[in-house]
N, C-alpha and C positions, 0 to 999 in steps of 0.2 A: 504587536508582539513585544514582549519584554526581552531583556538581554540574557535570559537563561539559555543554556546549551540547546541547540536544535539538531535534529537529525533529518536528512533528506532521504525519503523512502520512495521507491518507485515500484508500482504494482502494474504489471503488464498482462494483457490477456487478449483473446479474440472474441468477437461477438458484441453483444449489447454493451453499451457504454454504462459505466457504474456510477450513475448520479447519486444513487442512495449512499454508496460508500464515500464518495467525495463530500456529500453533504454532512455525513456523520463526522468526518474528520474536521470539517469546518466548524462544527458545533463544539469541538473540544477546545478547551482553554489554551490559548497561546499556540494554536496550530492552524495551518491552512492547506488546502489542497486545490488542485486544478486538474482538469481532464484534457488530454489531447488525444487525437485519433488519427488514423491513417485509413483511407478507403482502399479497397482492392481495385484492380485495374477495371473491373466491370462496374465500379461505383458502389458495390455492396459494402457493408460494414466490414472493416478489416480488424486491425489491431488497435487497442486503446491503451493509454497509460494514465494512471493516477499519480501525479507527482505531488507528494505530501511533505510539507515542512512541519515536523512534529516536535513539540517541546519534549525535553527528556522526561519530565514528570508525566507526560501523556502516553509514552510508549507502551506501558502495560495495558492501557485502554485500547490503543490501536491494535495490539496483539489479540486482545479479546474480541474486538470488532472483526478482525480478519478471520479468526477462527469460525465465527458465525457466518461471515460473508462467503467464505470459500467452501462451505459445506456443499457438496454436490456440484462444484464447479471444477472444470478441467482446464488445462492449458494456462494456468496462471503462474507468473514468475514474480518473485519478491526480490528486491535488491536493496542492500544497505551497504554503502561503500563498495569494497571489493567482494563482498559476500553475496552470492546470487543463488537462489534455489527455485527449481521448477515444481509446481504443484505441491506446496508445503503442507505437511501434515501438522496437526496440533503440536506434536513433539518438536518439529522443526521450527514452528513459530516460537515455541518456548526458547529454543536455541538462539533464534534471532534476537529475542529480548535479552538473553544473557550476554550475547556478543555486543549488543548496543550499549549495555551498561558497563562493559569493560573499556569502551573507547573514551 
């Protein structure tokens, strides 16, 4: 990674782990992602998080990726700094991008 500004983005949901999302972030220039999960008490899949460190120049690409990824998904939370939104719509993802560019 270079020294350009980075943003820590956390995407949280329940159910299947999002390897495709994490892999897509890892393919972005100067960005990386990791997946962490938590199992329910019965051992079934619980909640997962994708923790992404994304270069400022890649944020528009991340927003486009999330718009595609979150289609027909529920119980998804997106967090950037103190701003957190549940089940973001495309309009809220655009707001996420605007807020990130103001920091």
